[in-house]
N, C-alpha and C positions, 0 to 999 in steps of 0.2 A: 154234385149238382142235382137239382130236382129232376131233370129229364133222365139222367142215368139211374137215379133211385127208382123212379117210376118204371123205367124199362126193366130193371132187375126184379122188381116186385111182380110185374107182369110175367116175366120169365119163370119165376117160381110157381105162379099159378098154373101156367101151361105145362110146366114140368110135372107138377103134382097130378094134373089131369091125365097126362100121357102115361105116367107110371101107374096110376089107378087103373087105366084101361088095359095096360100091358100085363099087369100082375093080377087082375081080377080072377082069372081062371085058376090061379094058385091060392085063392082065398086071402090074398094080401090086400089090406086097405091102405090107401094113401090119401091123406087130407092135408090141406094147408090152412094154417091159422094166419089171418091177416090183421095184425095189430094196428090200431089207430094211434093217436097221440098218447103215449104212455109216459108218465112222469118218471124220468130216470136222471142220472147224472148228466147224460148227454143232452136231454131236452131241457134240463135246468139251465145249462149253458146257453142253449138256443134262446130260451126266454129272456135271459139277461142281455143277449146280443141283438135280438130282433124286436124293435119296438112294436107293441100291439099284438105280438104273437099269442100271448096268453089269452087275451080278450077274443081274438079271432077263433082260436081253438074252442074255447068255451061256448062261443056263440054258434058254432056250427056242429056242436056235439049235442045230440038230443038229451042226454042225461045232464048236460050243463057242467061237466067237470072233466079234468084230465083222467085218463085211466091210470090205475095203479098196477104194478107188476103182477100182483096176485089176481087181478081181473083176467089175465090171460089164461090162468089155470082152468077156468070154467069153459072157455072155448076149446081148449085142448082136450079136456076130459069128457066133454059132451059128445065128441065125434065118434069114438069107438062104440060099436053096437054089440048086442048079443047075437047078432045075425051076421057072422063074418062071411057067410056065403052070398051076401048081397052087398058088395062094396059100394061105397060112395066116393065121388071125386070132387064135388064142388067145394070151393074154399069157404072157410068160416070167418066172416068179419068179426073182430072183437074190437069195436071202435066206438062204443057208447052211442051208437046210432048215427054217427056222422055220414055213413054211406047211404042212409035212407032219408036224412034230413033235407028239406027243400032249400 
């Protein structure tokens, strides 16, 4: 269900922040990548079952398309830094801009 999914995603964000804070002194970085709507076998099924889903996702995504699995690589690879003594904890949205779209 949507509430359970949202709660679990929020839990991952908080867990990554807590781990980043706890392990910072050891030079360990923890980051979360938050994917938006990514075209997969699962979301292909959702598009077939939910009328208008494709149009709604495209309309609320700034880049105007569904994400592709390879789009996630940029978010994951952009987080590690050359300065492991200064860890970061904020999550990285990889959602085509849907988290910033009005």
